[in-house]
N, C-alpha and C positions, 0 to 999 in steps of 0.2 A: 183713295188717289184715283186720279183720273187714268185713262189708258196711256194718254201721251206722258204723264208724269212717270208711270211705271216704266214705260219703254225708255225713257231718258235715264232713268236710274239703272235699268238693266244694261244698258250700253255702257254706262260707266263701270258697273261691276264687271262686264266681260273684259274690258280693257285692263282692269286690275287683275283679274284672273289670268289673262293672257300674260301679263308681266310676271306673276308669281310662278306660273307653270313653266314658262319659257326659260325662267333662271335655273330650273332643275334639269331640263333636258339639254340645254345649250352647252353645258359643261361635260356631258358624257362623251361626245365625240371629239372634243377639244383637249380632254385631261391628258391623254397621252402626250401630246404635243406640249401641253404646258408643263407636265412633269419632266419631260426630257429637257425642256428649256431651262427649268429650275433645278434640274439634277435630283429628283426625288420621286422616282415612280413608285417605290415602296412606301412613301409618305402620302401619296394621293388619297388614300382612305380618310386621312384627317381632313383634307379639303372637303370631301363629300360629307363625312359625318359630322363636321363641326357646324355646317349649315343645318343639317337635318336635327341634330341634337337641340341646338338653340331654338330653331323654328318650332320644334316638337313641344318643348318645355313652356314657350311663351303663349302657345296657342290657346290653352285653357284660360290663361290670365287676360288675354284680349277678350275672350268670350264673356268672362265675369265682369270685367270693367266696362264693357260695352252694355251690359245689362243695367249697370250702375249709372254710368256718365253719358251714355248714348253711343250709337254706332259711329256717327259722322266724325267726331274729333278722333276717335281711336283709329278709324280707317286712315285718316289723313296722316296721323303720327306714323302708322305702319308703312305707308308709301314713302314718306320722307327718309325713314330710317333706311328702308331697303335701298333707296337711290344713293344715300351716303355711302352705305356698304359697297354698293357696286362700283363708285368712283374709287374707294380705297383699294379694292381688289385689283383694279387695273394697273395699280402702282406697286404691286407687291414685288419684292426682290428675291424672296425665296419661299419654299413651300410652307414653312411655319408661319410667315406673315400672310400668306394667302389663306391659309386655314383660319388664322384669327380674323382677317377681314370678312371671310365667307360667314363666320359666326355673327359678325355685325349685320351682315346682309340678312342672315336667318333671323335676326331680332325683329325685322320688319316683315319678313315673309311669313311669320307666324300669324300675323293679322290678316294678310292677303289670302291665306289659305282658308280661313274659317269665316271671316265676317262676310264675304259675299253671299255664302249660303245662309247665314243668319239672317241678312237683310232681305233676301228673298222670302224667307219664311215669314218675315214680318208683313210683306206686302201681298203674298199670294196663298191662295189655299193649297193644300197638299197636292191635289189632282192638277191643278194649274202649274204648281211647282215642278211636278214630274216632267211636263213639257218643256218648260224652260231650262230646267237642269240638264235635259238632253242637249239642249243648244249649248249650255255651258261646258258640258263634257265635249261637244264638237269644237269648242274654242280651245279647250284643253288638248283635243286631238291635233288640231291646226297648229296650235303652239309646239306641240311635241314633234310635228312634222318639221316645222320651220326652225325649231331650236337646234336640233342635231345638223340640219343643213347649214344654218348660220354659223353655228359653232365650227363645222368642218370647213366651210369656205374661209372664215376669219383666221382660224388656226392654220389653215394650208397656205396663207398669204404671209410671205416673210416679214413685210413691213407695210404700215398704212400710216400716212401722215406723221412720220418719224417715230412711230411706236411699233412694237412687235404686233404682229397681225393678231395673236391670241388675246392681247390686253383689250382689244375691241370686242371680245366676247362679253366683257362686263360693261362696256361703254355704250353699246348700241341701244341698250334699253332706257337710256335716259329721256329721249323724246317720248317714248311710250308712257313712262312714269309721270312726266309733266302733263301729259294729256289726261292720264287718270286722275291727278290732283285736281285739274281744272273741272272735270266732269263731276267729280264727287263733291267738290266745293260748291258749285253752282247748282246742282240738282238733287242732291240727297238731303231731303228735309223730312224727317220723321218726327212724329209727336214726341215731346220730350217730358218726361216726368221726374221731377228732382225731389229726391227723398233722402232722408238721412239713413245711412246703412253703415254696416261694419265691413271693412275690407280685410280679407283673409291673407294678410301679408305672412303670417307664420306658415299657412299652407303653401303659399308660393315658394318660400324658402326651403321648406322641407321637401317639396317636389323635386327641387333641384338636387338636394342632398340624396334623395333616394334614386332618382333616374341616372344622373350623370355617372356615378361610380360603376353602376352595373352596365351601361353602355361602354365605358371606358375599358373595363376588363374584356368586354366582347371585342373590342378592337385590338387590344394590345396582349391578349391572353397567350397568343402564339409565341411572342417574344419574351414575355415574362415567365411563361409556364402557367398553366391553368391552375396548379396548386401552389404557386410561388407566394412569397410573402406580400408583394403588392397586390396580387390577385385576391388573396384572402382577405387583406384589408378592405379592398373594394367590395367585395361580397358582403363583409360585415357592417360597412359604412351604409351601403345601399339598403341592406335589409332593415337596419335600424331607422333609416330615413323613411322608408316606406311604412313601417309600423307606425312611427310618430305621425306621418302624414294623415293615415287613416284615422288615428286617434284625434287629431286636430280637427279633421273634417267632420267627424261625428260630433265634436263639442260645438262646432261652428253652426250646424244645422243648415238652415236655408241660406246663410251668408257664406257658406263654404265655397272654396275655389271649385271644387267638384262635388256638389252635394250628393250625399251617399243616397239620398232617397230615390234618386233616379234610377238606381240599380234595383229597386223594389219592382220595377216593371220588367217582366221577362223578355219583353220585345227589345227594350233599349239594352238589357244585358247581352243578349244573344247578338244583337246587331253590332255592339261594341266589340264582342269577342271575335266575331267574323271579320270586323274591320282590322283588328290586329293581324290576323292571319293573312288577309287580302294585302295589307300594306307589306307584309313580310314578302309575299311572292311577287308583288309588283316591282318593288325596288331592287330586289335581288336580280330579277331578270333585266330590268332597264339599265342597271349600271354594269352588268357583267357582259351582256350581249355585244355592246359596242367594242369592248376589249377583244372578244373572240373574233369579231368582224375584222378588226385592225391587225391583230397579231397573227391569228390563225390563217385568216383568209387574205391577208396582205393588203387590205383596203387602206386608201388614204382616209383622213377625217371626212372629207365631202362624200366620198363613196360610201363610207360607213353610214352616214346620215341618211343618205337615200335608202340604204338597206334596212333601215329600221322602219320604213313606211308600212310594211305588212301589219306591224304590231298596232300602229296608230290607225291604220285603216279599219282593222278589227274593232278597235275601241270605238271609233266614230260610229261605225255601222250599228253596233250594239247598243251604245248609249242612246243614239237618236231613236232607233227603233224601240227599245225598251221604254224610253220616255213617252213616246206617242201611245204605246199600248197602255201604260199606266194611266195616263191622262184620259184615255177613252173608256177604260173598263175599271179603273180603280183597283185592279188586281196586280200584286207584286210579289206574292210569296214565292212563286216558282223561280223567280229571277236569280236569287242567290244559289239555289240547287244548281240549276243549269249553268250558270256562270262559273261556279267553281268547278264543276265537272269538266267543262270545256277547257278551262285553265289547266286542269290536271293532265289532260290529253297533251296540251302543249308542252308542259314540262316532261311528261312521258316520252315525248320525241326528242327533246334536248338531251336526256340522259343516254341516249343510244348513238349519239353522234361522235364521230372520230374526226381527227384533223383532215383527213382526205375525203370526208362525206361531201355530197354535192351541196352547193349553196342553197338550192331550193328547199332542202330539208329544213335548214335553219330558218328560212323565211317562213315556211309553213308553221313551224313551231311558234314563232313570233305571232303570226296571225291568230292562232288558237288562244294564246295567252291574252292577246288584245280583245279578242271576242268575248272571252270571260271577264276581263276587267270592265269592259263598257256595261255589262249587266250588274255588276256588283256596286260600283262606287256610288252612283246616285241613289240606287234602291235602298242601301244600307243607311245612307243619310236621311232620305225621307222617312224610313221606318223609325229611326231615332227621335226625328222631330215630331213625328205623328204621335209617339207615345208619351209626350211631355206636355205641361201646361205651358200657356203662352208666357208666363213670367220667367220660365226657365229655358226659353227658346235659345238665347245666346249661348249659355253655359252648356247646354245639351249638344248644340251644334259643334261648338269648339271642342267639347270633350270626344265626340265621335271622331272628329279630325284628329285630335291629340293622339287618340289610340291607334288610328290607322298610321299616323306618322311615326309613333313609337315602334309599331310593327315594322315599318319601313326602315327606320334607323337600325333596328336590330338585324333586320334582313341585310343591309349593306355591311354593317360590321361583321356579322357571321359569315357572309359570303366571301368577303375579302380576306378575312381571317383564315378561313379555311383553304382558300385559294392559294395564298402565299405560305401556309403552313405545309400544304402538300406539295408545292412546286418543287423544292429540292429533290424530294423523293421521286416524283414522277420524271423529272428530267434524267436522274440516274438510271431510272428503269428504260426510258426511252433510248439512252445510249447503250443500253444492254441488248436492245433488240437486234437479232441477227440481221434482218433485212435492211434496217436503217444503218447498221454498222458496215454493211458490204457496200452500200451506195456512198457512204461517207468515205471509206477507204478509197474507192474509185475516184472520187472527186480530188482527194488530197494527192493522187498521183498525176493529176492533169496539171501540166505547167501553166496552162491559161487561168486556171482557177487560182493557183498560187500566186500569179502575178496581177490579178485584178484587185485594184485598190478597194473596191466595194467589199472584198472579202477579209480585209485587214483585221478588222476588229474581231470577227468570229474565228479567224485562224488564231489570233492571240489567246482567246478564250480556250480554244481547243488545246493549245500547247500548255495550258495550265489547268489540268482537270478539276483542281481543287475550287476553281472559279465557276464551274458549270452550274452548281446548285444555286448561286446567287446572280448569275448572269442576267437575269431579266428584272432584277429588283430596282435598278435605278434608271436603266436607259436600254429600251429594247429596239431602238431605231436601226441598229446594225442588221437586223433581220430583213430589212426593206432591199438592202442591196445585195445580201448575200446569195451565193449560188443555192438553188433549191435543195440539192442534196446535203449541203452543209446545214442549212436551216431546219430541215425535216425533223430531226430529233428534239430541237427546241420547240417546233410547233406542236408535235406530237405530245411532249411533256406538258406544255401550257394547256393544250385541250383536255388532256387527261385530268389535270389539277382542277379544271372548271366542273368535272362531272360531280365531285362531292357536294359543292354548293347547290347544283341543280337537283341533286338527289334529296337534299335537305329541303329545297323548295318544293319538290314534289310531295314529300311526306307532310309538310305543313298544309299545303293546298288539300291534300287528301283527307286530313284530319277535319278540316274546316268544311269540306264537302259533306261528310258524315254528320257533323252538328247542325248543318243547314237543313238537313232533313226534318229537324224537330224545331225548326224556326216558326214562331207564331207571328201572324200578320193581321192585326185588327183592321177593320175598314178605315180608309182615308178620311180624315176630317174634311168638312166642306167649306170652312172658313180660314182666312189667314190669322196670324197670330195678332196683328193689329186689331182686326174684328173682334176676336175673342176678348182681347183685353178691353177694348171699348165697351163691349157689351156687359162684361163683369163689372167694370167701373159704375156703369149706368144702374145695373141692379143694386149694387152696394150703396149709391147714391139714393136710389128709391127707398131701400131699406132705412137709411138714416133718416129720410123725410117722414116716412111712415112712423118711425120711433119717436120723432119730435112732435107728432100730432098730439092734441089733448087726449087724455085717457088711454093712450097706447104705450105699450112697453116693448122693447126689443133689445137684445143684448148689443153692447157696444161693438162698433165696427172699427177695426184698426187698420192703418195703412200697410201693416206687414201682410195683410191677406189680399192686397190689390196687386194683380199682375203688372209688371213693368215691361215695356217694350223699348228697348234702347233706342234713343232719339239722336237728334243732331245737336241738341243743345239750343235750338232756336226757339225761344220762348213764344215768339209770335205764331209758331206752328203748334203750340201745346194743345192736347186734347182737352175737351171740357170736362 
């Protein structure tokens, strides 16, 4: 491909990357407003994890199908599904509907997450890819900045064009999606190789059976009980599904949804494992911190969006810097070690914070986590791609993304489950603190406090002590107008409840840091996946020609040994 063709393709991919990444971050700062509007703050975990579960499960399916049918048609299908889901989300009438529509949105997002990196691997060598992936992560950073800001502004606006402001959180990305469809349709043309292959439908079905129950119990374990009948049933079904999935994948061989031979590479296996831990730490922090900013520090959604800038700034600095270093030196082994170490320091600061800690401490912790993430995300993807053959590029990239998203989905489920499981206990403990009780008693003796309408809801809760444990489950907006002395026990209790998930994040990242010390990093390849595939096909063609020459003999060459690079389905662009 010419440099101009590559540039146009990359612009289209960046637009699509922006679309997928902004869809994850835009909900963070607006979720509290959405949940309060739909009366289901305790159900918001379903909205987040429905999107993550579905997008996680379909990610390897997109990768495998793109290896078979080409990148372009699968990419267009992913964008269209995402836009249909976005429109549906904007008309949700309750949290259950919103969760279902977010799942539909996730059906398209799974392709938007993995296919851009796969297409880049097709057209760029690993060293060039590192530089461009740094720019891609910068786009991710920009979208992560704009997402919370856009979400905060829209959620903070009562009404826009006769619709609630928060509904535009899902509608604003329609023009972006249309631009992405246009760019991909016009400029993405890769060589297409049409061959008869088996599709691993059983593997796809068993992946759902194995993953969904385990994630479901992660979300609902606190309500069901971790050893209740529904939880045990989920453990059993999930375990059976995983075992059968591995058995089917072994039987399918190269046609498997996630070919097991990929894990024979220690580099791919370690990069995948580190990706799981990285996803856990990333999503747990990105989804919990906006809640701390809004509930504990009293910010509105827009202010919380601005307050997430340090994490995004750290991510952008580290991603662009590490990409440039990898492109120039070809060295990348030390980035996972340093990145996880810095990320652990950020989590270490988070677990020391109290409800009255200065805001700058939380901002500094965010910067550390972002600085670590920026060194990890592209490096682990490049390592996975560099460890496989050209014919497995799509499935390897999507598998890497799948396991990172799996870790992220588990991170969100575990974080919010621990948060709301601990919250009733930490609220009771906060109301037992002598200093907070003294301030509370003083406020309750003030006639002005009792007469203030902004304190009505919190006074009602205080008059019914049995409600305190669940006071923040469905609607926390009453804290915005309450007297600080009345709100202090609630803020302290919520902040204390967040420390447990932050501790789990710290332990997870620390374990990953130790594993990263043993990470092996082979030298980066000098050619793109398309170039490797073309050369391999040329060599095989030459072998066939030599074999057909008089007096010569060579073993027959089968098409199963020929690397396939996902194409656009455009036969006029087919490779020789």
